[in-house]
A tleap script that builds the chain and sets N, CA, C and O, in Angstrom:
source leaprc.protein.ff14SB
mol = sequence {
  NMET SER THR GLY LYS THR GLN GLY TYR VAL
  LEU THR PHE ARG CYS ILE ASN CYS GLY LYS
  TYR GLU VAL PHE ALA HIE TYR ALA THR GLU
  ARG ILE VAL PHE GLU ASP GLN ILE ARG GLY
  ARG LEU TYR GLN VAL SER CYS GLU SER CYS
  GLY TRP ASN GLY ASP ALA CYS GLY LEU SER
  ALA ILE ARG ILE SER HIE THR THR GLU LEU
  LYS ALA ARG ALA ALA GLY GLN ARG LEU GLY
  CYS ASP ALA THR ALA GLY PRO LEU ARG CASP
}
set mol.1.N position { 115.791 106.974 73.729 }
set mol.1.CA position { 114.975 107.261 74.889 }
set mol.1.C position { 114.428 105.941 75.413 }
set mol.1.O position { 113.887 105.139 74.651 }
set mol.2.N position { 114.569 105.721 76.691 }
set mol.2.CA position { 114.005 104.525 77.292 }
set mol.2.C position { 112.736 104.904 78.037 }
set mol.2.O position { 112.578 106.035 78.496 }
set mol.3.N position { 111.842 103.944 78.146 }
set mol.3.CA position { 110.597 104.204 78.857 }
set mol.3.C position { 110.478 103.260 80.028 }
set mol.3.O position { 111.076 102.184 80.039 }
set mol.4.N position { 109.715 103.660 80.996 }
set mol.4.CA position { 109.451 102.836 82.163 }
set mol.4.C position { 108.015 103.027 82.571 }
set mol.4.O position { 107.250 103.720 81.900 }
set mol.5.N position { 107.656 102.416 83.664 }
set mol.5.CA position { 106.298 102.558 84.161 }
set mol.5.C position { 106.341 103.225 85.520 }
set mol.5.O position { 107.216 102.937 86.336 }
set mol.6.N position { 105.409 104.104 85.758 }
set mol.6.CA position { 105.260 104.727 87.063 }
set mol.6.C position { 103.896 104.316 87.602 }
set mol.6.O position { 102.898 104.329 86.881 }
set mol.7.N position { 103.872 103.959 88.850 }
set mol.7.CA position { 102.622 103.542 89.465 }
set mol.7.C position { 102.178 104.578 90.467 }
set mol.7.O position { 102.960 105.421 90.908 }
set mol.8.N position { 100.942 104.503 90.809 }
set mol.8.CA position { 100.418 105.402 91.812 }
set mol.8.C position { 98.914 105.322 91.878 }
set mol.8.O position { 98.298 104.352 91.435 }
set mol.9.N position { 98.342 106.358 92.437 }
set mol.9.CA position { 96.903 106.413 92.637 }
set mol.9.C position { 96.383 107.756 92.138 }
set mol.9.O position { 97.066 108.775 92.239 }
set mol.10.N position { 95.178 107.744 91.603 }
set mol.10.CA position { 94.487 108.964 91.193 }
set mol.10.C position { 93.271 109.103 92.089 }
set mol.10.O position { 92.445 108.195 92.183 }
set mol.11.N position { 93.170 110.248 92.746 }
set mol.11.CA position { 92.039 110.538 93.626 }
set mol.11.C position { 91.091 111.484 92.898 }
set mol.11.O position { 91.530 112.451 92.275 }
set mol.12.N position { 89.812 111.209 92.976 }
set mol.12.CA position { 88.794 112.051 92.355 }
set mol.12.C position { 87.999 112.745 93.453 }
set mol.12.O position { 87.573 112.124 94.426 }
set mol.13.N position { 87.810 114.058 93.272 }
set mol.13.CA position { 87.073 114.877 94.225 }
set mol.13.C position { 85.942 115.604 93.506 }
set mol.13.O position { 85.958 115.740 92.282 }
set mol.14.N position { 84.972 116.062 94.266 }
set mol.14.CA position { 83.926 116.927 93.733 }
set mol.14.C position { 84.351 118.370 93.945 }
set mol.14.O position { 84.800 118.738 95.030 }
set mol.15.N position { 84.211 119.187 92.908 }
set mol.15.CA position { 84.602 120.596 92.982 }
set mol.15.C position { 83.659 121.350 93.920 }
set mol.15.O position { 82.439 121.223 93.814 }
set mol.16.N position { 84.227 122.137 94.837 }
set mol.16.CA position { 83.403 122.904 95.768 }
set mol.16.C position { 82.834 124.168 95.119 }
set mol.16.O position { 81.975 124.834 95.697 }
set mol.17.N position { 83.316 124.496 93.914 }
set mol.17.CA position { 82.833 125.685 93.214 }
set mol.17.C position { 81.694 125.347 92.250 }
set mol.17.O position { 80.629 125.961 92.318 }
set mol.18.N position { 81.904 124.376 91.352 }
set mol.18.CA position { 80.896 124.070 90.332 }
set mol.18.C position { 80.149 122.760 90.593 }
set mol.18.O position { 79.122 122.508 89.962 }
set mol.19.N position { 80.641 121.927 91.504 }
set mol.19.CA position { 79.948 120.690 91.846 }
set mol.19.C position { 80.251 119.500 90.953 }
set mol.19.O position { 79.731 118.408 91.186 }
set mol.20.N position { 81.082 119.687 89.933 }
set mol.20.CA position { 81.398 118.583 89.022 }
set mol.20.C position { 82.506 117.713 89.610 }
set mol.20.O position { 83.296 118.161 90.442 }
set mol.21.N position { 82.544 116.484 89.166 }
set mol.21.CA position { 83.546 115.519 89.643 }
set mol.21.C position { 84.756 115.536 88.712 }
set mol.21.O position { 85.115 114.512 88.131 }
set mol.22.N position { 85.377 116.692 88.576 }
set mol.22.CA position { 86.504 116.853 87.671 }
set mol.22.C position { 87.723 117.436 88.376 }
set mol.22.O position { 88.495 118.188 87.782 }
set mol.23.N position { 87.889 117.082 89.647 }
set mol.23.CA position { 89.040 117.509 90.439 }
set mol.23.C position { 89.846 116.252 90.751 }
set mol.23.O position { 89.325 115.303 91.337 }
set mol.24.N position { 91.123 116.250 90.357 }
set mol.24.CA position { 91.944 115.059 90.485 }
set mol.24.C position { 93.258 115.370 91.197 }
set mol.24.O position { 93.810 116.463 91.069 }
set mol.25.N position { 93.738 114.392 91.943 }
set mol.25.CA position { 95.050 114.480 92.582 }
set mol.25.C position { 95.783 113.178 92.284 }
set mol.25.O position { 95.161 112.134 92.086 }
set mol.26.N position { 97.109 113.252 92.255 }
set mol.26.CA position { 97.929 112.078 91.966 }
set mol.26.C position { 98.833 111.786 93.161 }
set mol.26.O position { 99.447 112.692 93.725 }
set mol.27.N position { 98.906 110.525 93.534 }
set mol.27.CA position { 99.774 110.059 94.613 }
set mol.27.C position { 100.706 109.040 93.982 }
set mol.27.O position { 100.324 107.888 93.779 }
set mol.28.N position { 101.923 109.455 93.673 }
set mol.28.CA position { 102.885 108.579 92.999 }
set mol.28.C position { 103.579 107.667 93.997 }
set mol.28.O position { 104.028 108.116 95.051 }
set mol.29.N position { 103.666 106.397 93.665 }
set mol.29.CA position { 104.369 105.420 94.488 }
set mol.29.C position { 104.682 104.200 93.633 }
set mol.29.O position { 103.967 103.912 92.674 }
set mol.30.N position { 105.718 103.502 93.967 }
set mol.30.CA position { 106.098 102.299 93.232 }
set mol.30.C position { 105.596 101.036 93.923 }
set mol.30.O position { 105.914 99.927 93.493 }
set mol.31.N position { 104.817 101.194 94.986 }
set mol.31.CA position { 104.336 100.022 95.724 }
set mol.31.C position { 102.877 100.220 96.104 }
set mol.31.O position { 102.334 101.317 95.966 }
set mol.32.N position { 102.257 99.174 96.575 }
set mol.32.CA position { 100.882 99.253 97.062 }
set mol.32.C position { 100.884 99.952 98.417 }
set mol.32.O position { 101.715 99.660 99.278 }
set mol.33.N position { 99.951 100.872 98.595 }
set mol.33.CA position { 99.877 101.683 99.813 }
set mol.33.C position { 98.490 101.496 100.439 }
set mol.33.O position { 97.493 101.373 99.729 }
set mol.34.N position { 98.441 101.476 101.757 }
set mol.34.CA position { 97.156 101.386 102.448 }
set mol.34.C position { 96.317 102.627 102.153 }
set mol.34.O position { 96.839 103.736 102.042 }
set mol.35.N position { 95.014 102.417 102.030 }
set mol.35.CA position { 94.098 103.520 101.727 }
set mol.35.C position { 94.148 104.608 102.793 }
set mol.35.O position { 94.035 105.790 102.468 }
set mol.36.N position { 94.315 104.234 104.055 }
set mol.36.CA position { 94.390 105.231 105.133 }
set mol.36.C position { 95.543 106.205 104.922 }
set mol.36.O position { 95.424 107.389 105.237 }
set mol.37.N position { 96.654 105.710 104.392 }
set mol.37.CA position { 97.813 106.569 104.139 }
set mol.37.C position { 97.522 107.562 103.019 }
set mol.37.O position { 97.953 108.714 103.079 }
set mol.38.N position { 96.799 107.123 102.009 }
set mol.38.CA position { 96.445 108.005 100.888 }
set mol.38.C position { 95.426 109.045 101.333 }
set mol.38.O position { 95.553 110.222 100.997 }
set mol.39.N position { 94.419 108.621 102.084 }
set mol.39.CA position { 93.354 109.527 102.525 }
set mol.39.C position { 93.810 110.504 103.603 }
set mol.39.O position { 93.165 111.532 103.808 }
set mol.40.N position { 94.901 110.208 104.289 }
set mol.40.CA position { 95.373 111.050 105.384 }
set mol.40.C position { 96.243 112.216 104.960 }
set mol.40.O position { 96.954 112.778 105.792 }
set mol.41.N position { 96.210 112.592 103.708 }
set mol.41.CA position { 97.053 113.685 103.202 }
set mol.41.C position { 96.211 114.807 102.629 }
set mol.41.O position { 95.027 114.639 102.336 }
set mol.42.N position { 96.858 115.966 102.476 }
set mol.42.CA position { 96.262 117.093 101.759 }
set mol.42.C position { 96.868 117.137 100.362 }
set mol.42.O position { 98.056 116.864 100.190 }
set mol.43.N position { 96.063 117.477 99.371 }
set mol.43.CA position { 96.506 117.528 97.985 }
set mol.43.C position { 96.183 118.886 97.390 }
set mol.43.O position { 95.109 119.436 97.633 }
set mol.44.N position { 97.110 119.429 96.611 }
set mol.44.CA position { 96.832 120.650 95.857 }
set mol.44.C position { 96.159 120.213 94.567 }
set mol.44.O position { 96.707 119.414 93.807 }
set mol.45.N position { 94.962 120.746 94.326 }
set mol.45.CA position { 94.146 120.294 93.199 }
set mol.45.C position { 93.596 121.486 92.436 }
set mol.45.O position { 93.605 122.616 92.924 }
set mol.46.N position { 93.115 121.212 91.222 }
set mol.46.CA position { 92.388 122.218 90.453 }
set mol.46.C position { 91.308 121.510 89.643 }
set mol.46.O position { 91.484 120.373 89.206 }
set mol.47.N position { 90.198 122.199 89.452 }
set mol.47.CA position { 89.064 121.646 88.718 }
set mol.47.C position { 89.309 121.799 87.220 }
set mol.47.O position { 89.630 122.887 86.742 }
set mol.48.N position { 89.157 120.717 86.498 }
set mol.48.CA position { 89.355 120.762 85.050 }
set mol.48.C position { 88.172 121.402 84.342 }
set mol.48.O position { 88.262 121.702 83.151 }
set mol.49.N position { 87.064 121.618 85.046 }
set mol.49.CA position { 85.884 122.217 84.438 }
set mol.49.C position { 85.849 123.736 84.606 }
set mol.49.O position { 85.755 124.469 83.622 }
set mol.50.N position { 85.923 124.211 85.858 }
set mol.50.CA position { 85.774 125.652 86.108 }
set mol.50.C position { 87.088 126.359 86.442 }
set mol.50.O position { 87.140 127.589 86.463 }
set mol.51.N position { 88.149 125.592 86.703 }
set mol.51.CA position { 89.441 126.203 86.981 }
set mol.51.C position { 89.728 126.489 88.442 }
set mol.51.O position { 90.814 126.965 88.773 }
set mol.52.N position { 88.769 126.206 89.332 }
set mol.52.CA position { 89.003 126.422 90.762 }
set mol.52.C position { 90.228 125.641 91.190 }
set mol.52.O position { 90.469 124.543 90.688 }
set mol.53.N position { 91.016 126.199 92.124 }
set mol.53.CA position { 92.140 125.439 92.677 }
set mol.53.C position { 92.256 125.714 94.166 }
set mol.53.O position { 91.865 126.771 94.662 }
set mol.54.N position { 92.804 124.732 94.859 }
set mol.54.CA position { 92.948 124.832 96.297 }
set mol.54.C position { 93.423 123.508 96.865 }
set mol.54.O position { 93.949 122.664 96.138 }
set mol.55.N position { 93.239 123.329 98.153 }
set mol.55.CA position { 93.642 122.097 98.828 }
set mol.55.C position { 92.432 121.200 99.031 }
set mol.55.O position { 91.320 121.670 99.274 }
set mol.56.N position { 92.674 119.891 98.926 }
set mol.56.CA position { 91.623 118.909 99.186 }
set mol.56.C position { 92.179 117.851 100.121 }
set mol.56.O position { 93.305 117.384 99.947 }
set mol.57.N position { 91.395 117.481 101.101 }
set mol.57.CA position { 91.779 116.433 102.041 }
set mol.57.C position { 91.440 115.084 101.423 }
set mol.57.O position { 90.360 114.904 100.862 }
set mol.58.N position { 92.358 114.148 101.527 }
set mol.58.CA position { 92.140 112.823 100.960 }
set mol.58.C position { 90.890 112.135 101.486 }
set mol.58.O position { 90.322 111.277 100.810 }
set mol.59.N position { 90.457 112.506 102.693 }
set mol.59.CA position { 89.239 111.914 103.251 }
set mol.59.C position { 88.007 112.238 102.425 }
set mol.59.O position { 87.032 111.487 102.449 }
set mol.60.N position { 88.036 113.351 101.690 }
set mol.60.CA position { 86.872 113.745 100.904 }
set mol.60.C position { 86.893 113.198 99.479 }
set mol.60.O position { 86.007 113.525 98.689 }
set mol.61.N position { 87.875 112.378 99.134 }
set mol.61.CA position { 87.930 111.789 97.799 }
set mol.61.C position { 86.752 110.842 97.610 }
set mol.61.O position { 86.435 110.048 98.496 }
set mol.62.N position { 86.107 110.929 96.452 }
set mol.62.CA position { 84.975 110.043 96.182 }
set mol.62.C position { 85.431 108.748 95.511 }
set mol.62.O position { 84.691 107.765 95.485 }
set mol.63.N position { 86.657 108.748 94.967 }
set mol.63.CA position { 87.186 107.553 94.313 }
set mol.63.C position { 88.704 107.573 94.391 }
set mol.63.O position { 89.329 108.625 94.257 }
set mol.64.N position { 89.289 106.406 94.609 }
set mol.64.CA position { 90.738 106.238 94.547 }
set mol.64.C position { 91.009 105.097 93.580 }
set mol.64.O position { 90.553 103.975 93.797 }
set mol.65.N position { 91.740 105.376 92.525 }
set mol.65.CA position { 92.027 104.367 91.503 }
set mol.65.C position { 93.522 104.138 91.412 }
set mol.65.O position { 94.306 105.086 91.420 }
set mol.66.N position { 93.916 102.868 91.327 }
set mol.66.CA position { 95.328 102.530 91.118 }
set mol.66.C position { 95.618 102.667 89.631 }
set mol.66.O position { 94.800 102.270 88.802 }
set mol.67.N position { 96.771 103.223 89.287 }
set mol.67.CA position { 97.112 103.440 87.884 }
set mol.67.C position { 98.560 103.077 87.609 }
set mol.67.O position { 99.415 103.166 88.490 }
set mol.68.N position { 98.822 102.671 86.386 }
set mol.68.CA position { 100.173 102.461 85.890 }
set mol.68.C position { 100.282 103.214 84.579 }
set mol.68.O position { 99.487 102.991 83.666 }
set mol.69.N position { 101.254 104.102 84.477 }
set mol.69.CA position { 101.424 104.922 83.283 }
set mol.69.C position { 102.824 104.726 82.734 }
set mol.69.O position { 103.769 104.461 83.478 }
set mol.70.N position { 102.943 104.860 81.425 }
set mol.70.CA position { 104.265 104.871 80.813 }
set mol.70.C position { 104.853 106.263 80.982 }
set mol.70.O position { 104.130 107.258 80.925 }
set mol.71.N position { 106.148 106.333 81.188 }
set mol.71.CA position { 106.794 107.641 81.304 }
set mol.71.C position { 108.095 107.629 80.519 }
set mol.71.O position { 108.728 106.587 80.350 }
set mol.72.N position { 108.475 108.788 80.051 }
set mol.72.CA position { 109.748 108.951 79.354 }
set mol.72.C position { 110.830 109.193 80.393 }
set mol.72.O position { 110.641 109.999 81.304 }
set mol.73.N position { 111.952 108.514 80.271 }
set mol.73.CA position { 113.025 108.678 81.251 }
set mol.73.C position { 114.017 109.765 80.862 }
set mol.73.O position { 114.678 110.325 81.735 }
set mol.74.N position { 114.136 110.072 79.600 }
set mol.74.CA position { 115.071 111.110 79.177 }
set mol.74.C position { 114.467 112.471 79.484 }
set mol.74.O position { 113.293 112.709 79.204 }
set mol.75.N position { 115.257 113.356 80.053 }
set mol.75.CA position { 114.776 114.689 80.421 }
set mol.75.C position { 114.309 115.436 79.187 }
set mol.75.O position { 114.998 115.459 78.167 }
set mol.76.N position { 113.146 116.041 79.281 }
set mol.76.CA position { 112.628 116.856 78.194 }
set mol.76.C position { 112.017 116.050 77.067 }
set mol.76.O position { 111.586 116.640 76.076 }
set mol.77.N position { 111.960 114.765 77.164 }
set mol.77.CA position { 111.407 113.929 76.100 }
set mol.77.C position { 110.016 113.463 76.486 }
set mol.77.O position { 109.762 113.139 77.647 }
set mol.78.N position { 109.127 113.429 75.524 }
set mol.78.CA position { 107.790 112.895 75.734 }
set mol.78.C position { 107.632 111.667 74.870 }
set mol.78.O position { 108.334 111.507 73.871 }
set mol.79.N position { 106.720 110.803 75.248 }
set mol.79.CA position { 106.437 109.642 74.421 }
set mol.79.C position { 105.759 110.103 73.143 }
set mol.79.O position { 104.976 111.052 73.161 }
set mol.80.N position { 106.051 109.445 72.046 }
set mol.80.CA position { 105.428 109.809 70.788 }
set mol.80.C position { 106.449 110.364 69.827 }
set mol.80.O position { 107.631 110.030 69.905 }
set mol.81.N position { 105.999 111.211 68.919 }
set mol.81.CA position { 106.857 111.756 67.866 }
set mol.81.C position { 107.742 112.862 68.413 }
set mol.81.O position { 107.344 113.617 69.300 }
set mol.82.N position { 108.922 112.942 67.879 }
set mol.82.CA position { 109.861 114.001 68.212 }
set mol.82.C position { 110.012 114.869 66.973 }
set mol.82.O position { 110.550 114.409 65.966 }
set mol.83.N position { 109.554 116.103 67.025 }
set mol.83.CA position { 109.558 116.988 65.856 }
set mol.83.C position { 110.965 117.344 65.409 }
set mol.83.O position { 111.147 117.767 64.267 }
set mol.84.N position { 111.974 117.187 66.270 }
set mol.84.CA position { 113.331 117.556 65.887 }
set mol.84.C position { 114.093 116.390 65.284 }
set mol.84.O position { 115.206 116.567 64.789 }
set mol.85.N position { 113.514 115.209 65.319 }
set mol.85.CA position { 114.207 114.045 64.773 }
set mol.85.C position { 114.186 114.089 63.256 }
set mol.85.O position { 113.233 114.577 62.648 }
set mol.86.N position { 115.237 113.580 62.660 }
set mol.86.CA position { 115.320 113.534 61.205 }
set mol.86.C position { 114.460 112.414 60.649 }
set mol.86.O position { 113.803 111.700 61.407 }
set mol.87.N position { 114.459 112.253 59.319 }
set mol.87.CA position { 113.646 111.217 58.698 }
set mol.87.C position { 114.170 109.826 59.049 }
set mol.87.O position { 115.359 109.642 59.309 }
set mol.88.N position { 113.261 108.852 59.052 }
set mol.88.CA position { 113.633 107.473 59.305 }
set mol.88.C position { 114.369 106.917 58.097 }
set mol.88.O position { 114.043 107.229 56.951 }
set mol.89.N position { 115.364 106.092 58.373 }
set mol.89.CA position { 116.121 105.472 57.281 }
set mol.89.C position { 116.004 103.969 57.398 }
set mol.89.O position { 115.855 103.428 58.494 }
set mol.90.N position { 116.072 103.291 56.244 }
set mol.90.CA position { 116.010 101.821 56.243 }
set mol.90.C position { 117.319 101.210 56.639 }
set mol.90.O position { 117.439 99.986 56.689 }
savepdb mol mol.pdb
quit
């Protein structure tokens, strides 16, 4: 399994149901993007606290953070241990 990096942005919103700042959206891109382009979109989101879900306008995001994450390139594979793999050999 080979790994790579995926870049993008994480937008944080305030939940309209419970008021907590636990609503997140992801904008995946391999390049730097102007903030206006990120804020000018609608995102399908859900609150990690109360479970509310719906659409959020990027203009209402309280924070936009750039992120780089490792990702698994093989289909169905996750980073970390593989329970189906046999024992390691020397």
